C-alpha positions as CSV (number, residue, x, y, z in Angstrom):
1,M,0.0,0.0,0.0
2,A,2.9,2.3,0.6
3,G,3.2,4.8,-2.2
4,S,-0.1,3.8,-3.7
5,Y,-2.5,5.4,-1.3
6,D,-0.5,8.2,0.3
7,L,-2.1,11.5,-0.9
8,D,1.0,13.5,-0.1
9,E,3.2,11.5,-2.5
10,P,3.5,13.0,-6.0
11,Q,3.4,9.5,-7.5
12,F,-0.2,9.1,-6.1
13,W,-1.4,11.7,-8.6
14,S,0.7,10.7,-11.6
15,P,-1.5,9.1,-14.3
16,D,1.6,7.2,-15.6
17,A,2.4,5.8,-12.2
18,L,-1.3,4.9,-11.7
19,D,-1.4,3.1,-15.0
20,A,1.8,1.1,-14.1
21,E,0.3,0.2,-10.7
22,L,-3.0,-0.8,-12.3
23,R,-1.2,-3.1,-14.7
24,R,1.1,-4.6,-11.9
25,V,-2.0,-5.4,-9.8
26,A,-3.9,-6.7,-12.8
27,L,-1.1,-9.1,-13.7
28,I,-0.9,-10.5,-10.1
29,C,-4.7,-10.8,-9.9
30,N,-4.9,-12.6,-13.3
31,G,-2.4,-15.2,-12.1
32,C,-4.5,-15.8,-9.0
33,R,-8.1,-15.3,-9.9
34,L,-9.3,-16.1,-6.3
35,C,-11.7,-13.2,-6.5
36,H,-13.3,-14.1,-9.8
37,N,-16.8,-14.3,-8.4
38,L,-16.8,-11.4,-5.9
39,C,-17.9,-8.4,-7.8
40,P,-18.3,-7.2,-11.4
41,S,-14.7,-5.8,-11.6
42,F,-12.9,-9.1,-11.6
43,P,-15.0,-10.9,-14.3
44,A,-14.6,-7.8,-16.4
45,L,-10.8,-7.9,-15.9
46,F,-10.3,-11.6,-16.4
47,G,-12.8,-11.8,-19.2
48,R,-11.2,-9.0,-21.2
49,I,-7.7,-10.6,-20.7
50,D,-9.0,-13.9,-22.0
51,E,-10.9,-12.2,-24.9
52,L,-7.6,-10.5,-26.1
53,D,-5.6,-13.7,-25.8
54,P,-4.6,-14.6,-29.4
55,D,-4.1,-18.3,-28.5
56,R,-7.4,-18.7,-26.6
57,E,-9.5,-20.0,-29.4
58,A,-6.9,-22.7,-30.3
59,A,-6.5,-23.8,-26.7
60,E,-10.2,-23.9,-26.0
61,G,-10.9,-25.8,-29.3
62,A,-8.3,-28.5,-28.4
63,L,-9.9,-29.0,-25.0
64,L,-13.5,-29.0,-26.3
65,R,-12.7,-31.6,-28.9
66,E,-12.0,-34.1,-26.2
67,G,-15.6,-33.7,-25.1
68,A,-15.2,-34.6,-21.4
69,P,-13.4,-33.4,-18.2
70,M,-9.7,-34.3,-18.3
71,E,-7.0,-34.9,-15.8
72,E,-3.9,-32.7,-15.9
73,G,-1.9,-35.1,-18.1
74,E,-4.7,-35.5,-20.6
75,A,-5.1,-31.8,-20.9
76,A,-1.4,-31.4,-21.5
77,H,-1.7,-34.0,-24.3
78,A,-4.7,-32.2,-25.8
79,L,-2.8,-28.9,-25.8
80,A,0.3,-30.4,-27.5
81,G,1.1,-28.2,-30.5
82,V,-0.9,-25.2,-29.2
83,V,1.3,-22.1,-29.1
84,V,1.6,-20.6,-25.6
85,S,2.5,-17.0,-25.6
86,T,4.9,-15.6,-23.0
87,E,3.8,-12.0,-23.7
88,D,2.4,-10.1,-20.7
89,P,-1.4,-10.6,-21.1
90,V,-2.1,-7.3,-19.2
91,A,-0.1,-5.4,-21.8
92,R,-3.0,-5.9,-24.3
93,L,-5.4,-4.1,-22.1
94,S,-6.2,-0.5,-23.1
95,G,-6.8,2.4,-20.8
96,A,-10.5,2.1,-21.4
97,D,-10.4,-1.6,-20.4
98,L,-8.8,-0.6,-17.1
99,G,-11.2,2.3,-16.7
100,R,-14.1,-0.2,-17.0
101,V,-12.6,-2.3,-14.2
102,V,-12.4,0.8,-12.0
103,D,-15.9,1.9,-12.7
104,L,-17.3,-1.6,-11.8
105,C,-15.7,-1.6,-8.4
106,Y,-18.2,-0.5,-5.8
107,N,-15.8,-0.7,-2.9
108,C,-17.4,-3.5,-1.0
109,K,-13.8,-4.5,0.0
110,L,-14.6,-8.2,0.2
111,C,-11.6,-9.0,-1.9
112,F,-9.2,-7.6,0.7
113,P,-9.7,-10.1,3.5
114,I,-9.3,-13.1,1.2
115,C,-6.4,-11.8,-1.0
116,P,-3.1,-13.7,-0.3
117,Y,-1.1,-10.7,-1.4
118,V,-2.2,-7.8,0.9
119,P,0.4,-6.1,3.2
120,P,2.7,-7.2,4.7
121,H,3.2,-9.4,1.7
122,E,5.8,-7.9,-0.6
123,F,3.3,-7.5,-3.4
124,A,1.3,-5.2,-1.1
125,L,-2.0,-5.4,-3.0
126,D,-4.9,-3.3,-1.9
127,F,-7.3,-3.5,-4.8
128,P,-10.1,-1.4,-3.3
129,R,-7.9,1.4,-2.4
130,L,-6.2,1.3,-5.8
131,M,-9.7,1.7,-7.4
132,L,-10.3,4.7,-5.2
133,R,-7.0,6.1,-6.2
134,A,-7.9,5.7,-9.9
135,K,-11.1,7.6,-9.3
136,A,-9.3,10.4,-7.5
137,V,-6.7,10.7,-10.3
138,R,-9.5,10.8,-12.9
139,A,-11.3,13.5,-10.9
140,A,-8.1,15.5,-10.6
141,E,-7.6,15.3,-14.4
142,E,-11.1,15.7,-15.6
143,G,-12.9,17.3,-12.6
144,V,-15.4,15.6,-10.3
145,R,-18.5,14.6,-12.3
146,L,-21.7,16.5,-11.5
147,E,-23.5,13.3,-10.4
148,D,-20.7,12.4,-8.0
149,K,-20.7,16.0,-6.6
150,L,-24.4,15.8,-6.0
151,L,-24.4,12.2,-4.5
152,G,-21.5,13.3,-2.2
153,A,-23.3,16.4,-1.0
154,T,-25.4,14.4,1.5
155,D,-25.5,17.1,4.2
156,L,-26.5,19.9,1.8
157,L,-29.2,17.8,0.2
158,G,-30.4,16.5,3.6
159,S,-30.5,20.0,5.3
160,I,-32.6,21.4,2.4
161,S,-34.9,18.4,1.9
162,T,-35.7,18.0,5.6
163,K,-36.9,21.6,5.7
164,I,-39.4,20.8,2.9
165,P,-39.9,17.0,3.4
166,G,-43.4,16.9,1.8
167,L,-42.2,18.4,-1.4
168,A,-38.9,16.5,-1.4
169,N,-40.6,13.2,-0.9
170,W,-43.2,14.0,-3.6
171,A,-40.3,14.7,-6.0
172,S,-38.7,11.4,-5.1
173,H,-41.7,9.5,-6.5
174,H,-43.0,11.7,-9.3
175,A,-42.2,10.4,-12.8
176,W,-41.1,13.7,-14.4
177,S,-38.9,14.7,-11.5
178,R,-37.3,11.3,-11.5
179,R,-36.5,11.7,-15.2
180,L,-34.9,15.1,-14.4
181,M,-33.0,13.5,-11.5
182,E,-31.7,10.9,-13.9
183,L,-30.5,13.5,-16.3
184,T,-28.8,15.8,-13.8
185,A,-27.8,13.6,-10.9
186,G,-27.4,10.3,-12.8
187,I,-29.8,8.5,-10.4
188,H,-31.8,5.8,-12.2
189,R,-35.5,6.7,-12.5
190,D,-36.5,3.3,-11.1
191,R,-34.3,3.3,-8.1
192,N,-36.3,3.5,-4.9
193,L,-35.1,6.4,-2.7
194,P,-35.2,6.9,1.0
195,E,-37.8,9.2,2.5
196,W,-36.7,12.5,4.0
197,A,-37.5,12.9,7.7
198,H,-39.8,15.5,9.1
199,E,-37.6,15.9,12.1
200,T,-33.9,15.2,11.9
201,F,-32.1,13.2,14.6
202,D,-30.0,16.3,15.4
203,A,-33.2,18.3,16.1
204,W,-34.7,15.4,18.1
205,W,-31.5,15.1,20.2
206,E,-31.3,18.9,20.8
207,G,-35.0,19.0,21.9
208,R,-34.4,16.1,24.2
209,Q,-31.4,17.7,25.8
210,E,-33.3,20.9,26.4
211,A,-36.3,19.0,27.9
212,R,-33.9,17.4,30.3
213,G,-32.3,20.6,31.2
214,E,-29.0,19.5,29.7
215,G,-26.8,21.8,27.6
216,S,-24.8,21.0,24.5
217,D,-22.7,17.8,24.5
218,R,-19.3,18.1,26.2
219,P,-16.9,15.3,27.1
220,S,-16.7,14.3,30.7
221,A,-13.7,12.6,32.1
222,E,-15.1,12.1,35.6
223,D,-18.1,9.8,34.9
224,E,-17.3,6.2,35.8
225,R,-20.1,4.8,33.6
226,P,-19.3,3.5,30.1
227,K,-19.1,6.5,27.8
228,A,-19.9,6.7,24.1
229,V,-20.4,9.3,21.5
230,L,-23.0,8.3,18.9
231,F,-22.0,9.0,15.2
232,S,-25.6,9.0,14.0
233,T,-24.7,9.1,10.2
234,C,-26.1,11.4,7.6
235,Y,-28.7,8.7,6.6
236,G,-29.8,8.3,10.2
237,N,-30.0,12.1,10.6
238,Y,-31.9,13.0,7.5
239,N,-33.6,9.9,6.3
240,D,-34.1,7.3,9.1
241,P,-33.8,8.9,12.5
242,E,-35.6,6.0,14.2
243,V,-32.3,4.1,14.0
244,P,-30.1,6.5,16.0
245,E,-33.0,7.3,18.3
246,A,-33.4,3.5,19.0
247,A,-29.6,3.4,19.6
248,V,-30.0,6.2,22.2
249,E,-32.8,4.3,24.0
250,V,-30.9,1.0,24.1
251,L,-27.5,2.5,25.0
252,E,-28.9,4.6,27.9
253,R,-31.0,1.7,29.1
254,N,-27.7,-0.2,29.5
255,G,-26.0,2.5,31.6
256,V,-24.0,4.3,28.9
257,R,-23.3,8.0,29.3
258,L,-24.1,9.2,25.8
259,A,-23.2,12.2,23.7
260,A,-24.5,12.9,20.1
261,P,-23.0,16.2,18.8
262,P,-23.9,17.1,15.2
263,M,-21.6,15.4,12.6
264,R,-21.0,15.6,8.9
265,C,-21.2,12.8,6.4
266,C,-18.4,10.3,7.0
267,G,-17.1,11.1,3.5
268,M,-17.5,7.7,1.8
269,P,-19.8,9.0,-1.0
270,S,-17.3,11.8,-1.8
271,L,-14.3,9.4,-1.7
272,D,-16.1,6.9,-3.9
273,G,-16.7,9.7,-6.4
274,G,-13.1,10.7,-6.5
275,D,-13.7,13.9,-4.6
276,V,-10.8,13.5,-2.2
277,Q,-10.7,17.2,-1.1
278,Q,-14.4,17.1,-0.1
279,C,-13.8,13.8,1.8
280,L,-10.8,15.3,3.6
281,E,-12.8,18.3,4.6
282,Q,-15.5,16.0,6.0
283,A,-13.0,13.8,7.8
284,R,-11.1,16.7,9.4
285,E,-14.3,18.4,10.7
286,N,-15.6,15.1,12.1
287,L,-12.3,14.5,13.8
288,S,-12.3,18.0,15.3
289,R,-15.7,17.2,16.9
290,L,-14.9,13.7,18.0
291,G,-11.3,14.2,19.1
292,P,-12.1,15.8,22.5
293,F,-14.5,12.9,23.3
294,V,-11.8,10.3,22.3
295,R,-9.3,12.0,24.6
296,A,-11.8,11.9,27.4
297,G,-12.1,8.1,27.1
298,Y,-15.3,7.9,25.0
299,A,-15.9,5.1,22.5
300,V,-17.2,6.3,19.1
301,V,-20.2,4.2,18.2
302,S,-22.0,4.1,14.8
303,P,-25.0,2.0,13.7
304,N,-23.8,1.9,10.0
305,P,-20.9,-0.3,9.1
306,T,-19.7,1.9,6.3
307,C,-19.4,4.9,8.6
308,T,-17.7,2.7,11.2
309,F,-15.2,1.5,8.5
310,M,-14.5,5.1,7.4
311,L,-13.7,6.3,10.9
312,R,-11.9,3.1,11.9
313,E,-9.8,2.4,8.7
314,E,-10.0,5.2,6.1
315,Y,-9.5,8.3,8.4
316,P,-6.1,7.0,9.7
317,A,-5.1,6.1,6.1
318,L,-6.2,9.5,4.7
319,L,-5.2,11.9,7.4
320,R,-2.1,10.0,8.8
321,T,-2.2,11.7,12.2
322,E,-2.0,10.4,15.7
323,E,-5.4,11.9,16.4
324,A,-6.9,10.1,13.4
325,R,-5.4,6.8,14.6
326,A,-6.7,7.4,18.1
327,L,-10.2,7.9,16.6
328,G,-9.9,4.7,14.6
329,A,-8.9,2.8,17.7
330,A,-11.8,4.2,19.6
331,T,-14.5,3.4,17.0
332,R,-16.9,0.5,17.4
333,D,-19.8,-0.8,15.4
334,L,-23.0,-0.5,17.5
335,G,-23.6,-4.2,17.7
336,E,-19.9,-4.8,18.6
337,Y,-20.1,-2.2,21.4
338,L,-23.3,-3.7,22.9
339,F,-22.0,-7.2,22.7
340,A,-18.9,-6.1,24.6
341,L,-21.2,-4.8,27.3
342,R,-22.8,-8.2,27.4
343,R,-19.4,-9.9,27.8
344,A,-18.7,-7.5,30.7
345,G,-22.0,-8.5,32.3
346,K,-23.4,-5.0,31.8
347,L,-26.1,-5.7,29.2
348,D,-29.7,-5.7,30.4
349,A,-31.0,-9.2,29.4
350,S,-34.8,-8.4,30.0
351,L,-36.0,-9.0,26.4
352,A,-39.2,-10.3,25.0
353,S,-40.9,-10.7,21.6
354,A,-44.3,-11.6,20.2
355,G,-42.7,-14.7,18.6
356,P,-42.1,-16.9,17.0
357,V,-40.0,-14.7,14.7
358,K,-37.5,-15.7,12.1
359,V,-35.0,-13.0,11.3
360,A,-33.3,-13.0,7.9
361,Y,-30.2,-11.2,8.9
362,H,-28.3,-9.7,5.9
363,V,-24.6,-9.4,6.6
364,P,-23.2,-6.0,5.2
365,C,-20.0,-6.2,3.4
366,H,-18.4,-3.4,5.3
367,L,-19.2,-5.1,8.5
368,K,-17.6,-8.4,7.4
369,V,-14.3,-6.7,6.4
370,Q,-13.9,-5.2,9.9
371,R,-13.6,-8.7,11.3
372,V,-15.5,-8.0,14.5
373,G,-17.9,-10.9,14.2
374,L,-21.6,-10.8,13.6
375,R,-22.5,-9.2,16.8
376,S,-26.0,-7.9,15.8
377,R,-26.9,-11.5,15.0
378,D,-25.6,-12.6,18.4
379,L,-27.7,-9.9,20.1
380,L,-30.9,-10.7,18.3
381,E,-30.4,-14.4,19.3
382,L,-30.8,-13.3,22.9
383,I,-34.5,-12.4,22.3
384,P,-36.8,-15.2,23.3
385,G,-38.7,-16.7,20.3
386,V,-36.3,-15.3,17.7
387,E,-34.4,-17.5,15.3
388,V,-31.8,-15.9,13.1
389,E,-30.8,-17.1,9.6
390,L,-27.9,-15.5,7.8
391,V,-28.2,-13.9,4.4
392,D,-24.5,-13.8,3.7
393,R,-24.6,-12.4,0.2
394,C,-23.7,-8.9,-1.1
395,C,-26.7,-6.9,-2.1
396,G,-24.9,-4.9,-4.8
397,M,-26.0,-1.5,-3.5
398,D,-22.9,-0.3,-1.9
399,G,-23.7,3.3,-1.3
400,T,-24.3,5.5,-4.3
401,W,-23.0,2.9,-6.9
402,G,-26.4,1.1,-7.1
403,M,-28.2,4.4,-7.5
404,K,-26.4,5.4,-10.7
405,K,-28.2,4.8,-14.0
406,E,-25.3,2.9,-15.6
407,F,-25.0,0.4,-12.8
408,Y,-28.6,0.1,-11.5
409,E,-29.5,-3.0,-13.4
410,L,-26.2,-4.6,-12.6
411,S,-26.7,-3.9,-8.9
412,L,-30.0,-5.7,-9.0
413,G,-28.3,-8.6,-10.6
414,V,-25.8,-8.8,-7.8
415,A,-28.7,-8.8,-5.3
416,K,-30.4,-11.8,-6.9
417,R,-28.7,-14.4,-4.6
418,A,-29.7,-12.5,-1.4
419,T,-33.2,-11.9,-2.8
420,R,-33.6,-15.6,-3.6
421,Q,-32.5,-16.6,-0.1
422,V,-35.1,-14.3,1.5
423,A,-37.8,-15.8,-0.7
424,E,-36.7,-19.3,0.3
425,L,-36.9,-18.3,4.0
426,A,-40.4,-16.9,3.4
427,E,-41.5,-20.2,1.9
428,E,-40.1,-22.1,4.9
429,C,-42.0,-19.8,7.3
430,A,-45.2,-20.2,5.4
431,A,-44.9,-24.0,5.5
432,A,-44.1,-24.2,9.3
433,E,-46.7,-24.8,12.0
434,P,-47.2,-22.3,13.5
435,P,-45.7,-20.1,10.9
436,P,-43.2,-17.6,12.3
437,K,-43.2,-14.0,11.3
438,L,-40.3,-13.3,8.9
439,V,-38.4,-10.1,9.5
440,V,-35.6,-9.0,7.2
441,V,-32.8,-7.2,8.9
442,S,-29.6,-5.4,8.0
443,D,-27.2,-3.1,9.8
444,C,-26.8,-1.1,6.5
445,Q,-29.7,1.2,5.7
446,L,-28.7,1.4,2.0
447,A,-28.5,-2.4,1.8
448,A,-32.0,-2.3,3.3
449,L,-33.1,0.0,0.5
450,Q,-31.9,-2.5,-2.1
451,L,-33.5,-5.4,-0.3
452,E,-36.8,-3.6,0.0
453,K,-36.6,-3.1,-3.8
454,T,-35.8,-6.7,-4.6
455,T,-37.8,-8.5,-2.0
456,G,-40.8,-6.2,-1.6
457,R,-40.4,-6.5,2.2
458,Q,-39.7,-3.8,4.7
459,V,-36.2,-4.1,6.2
460,A,-35.4,-3.2,9.8
461,H,-32.2,-2.3,11.6
462,P,-31.2,-4.7,14.4
463,I,-31.2,-1.9,17.0
464,V,-34.9,-1.3,16.3
465,L,-35.7,-4.9,17.0
466,L,-33.6,-4.8,20.2
467,R,-35.4,-1.7,21.3
468,D,-38.8,-3.3,20.6
469,A,-37.7,-6.3,22.6
470,Y,-36.9,-4.2,25.6
471,R,-40.2,-2.4,25.3
472,A,-42.1,-5.7,25.0
473,A,-40.4,-6.9,28.2
474,D,-41.4,-3.7,30.0
475,A,-45.0,-4.0,28.8
476,A,-45.2,-7.7,29.9
477,R,-44.1,-6.7,33.4
478,S,-46.6,-3.8,33.6
479,G,-49.4,-5.7,31.9
480,G,-49.7,-3.1,29.2
481,E,-48.9,-2.6,25.5
482,P,-45.3,-1.9,24.4
483,G,-45.0,1.9,24.3
484,K,-42.7,4.6,23.1
485,E,-40.0,6.1,25.3
486,E,-41.1,9.4,26.7
């Protein structure tokens, strides 16, 4: 990774150096092909290399004439006389071929954990970051595309749309405005979009603090309780505030001293669009707000795995400061943090459900690559009457990539395996006696958006189910109906 993702090195921004690095990595990947089925980038790369191989037709013809699977020795005999070129196969790729591979990478990062050549190996491959570098160099040369600018401006769009949520939500569903959106922002007209909230999480939190007679959030080093600052995410703030609000309810129920100061977008949409400067601005501002809490011993907790990954992995790599590294070390996925409380004997176990319930738990890619385990699943399994089935397939949404008109259909294709698994679970539930309620769950709200599109089912966040299980237990003790926190 050294020299290929350091923004301060001139070589990072050199198109010639980038081309050389793309070809070096492509050559190594072509010799391995372990990632051939992970995302559209690798089939595009390997397929194009094979297509340009002048000896491919002769070799395939010799093998096909045999008409049956062969052992290694039989294959060698069949290929006798076929010319094998020693030319670098990647040298035949054009710049456009490599650009297509870059465009098809949606930064799920699933290739990194299984790649045998990541650092500290001397090959030092980091395919996802190389793709981000390529997008950054392209943006520096050609300018950030309008659609990437708009998709990266989550705080601007959110702050405007939540002031006029009725009009904004109407525009998200009206045919002519969706056509206009496709022309200007590049968002496919058939992509389902999230609703804009009538009250942001930030406004809800501020009103709650005022009602309690508490001022603005400040770090406290004296409190002996577990302390956490909630990174509510721009999606949680502007689109789905129920998720961070549920996180507040569950965390405080479990004795956590909580802060939730306003934050900016984590920067992933900007980074994925090649807008490095915008991403750096967002990262530095978030770091300035979170740094004092980290120094006071707070954990930084986020309900979205992509935001957690940005704070934990990308901020230290981008900013390269001790403060950024400290933030990364203090960051926890929400499920990871709550499960640590359970291990410490500090998690309230009074949970109930209206069961039986079968949860189809979709595993987000950016959670898997953090290697912290499937803690949301583990927490849901604590609820009586709940059985959890994993949907361990990429949904193909991956932030803004699945929104774009040129990748929309492809993203739906990636989601087919996850969609099929949910459908099979629905059939199993319908055939059971008594039939359990099927609930589809994902930690990633954008993955939820995709699954709602492909399955036709509403998708919940695990923290909402956990909150409801606490409320159900309270209602059972009091003999009433589960209610809303005052």
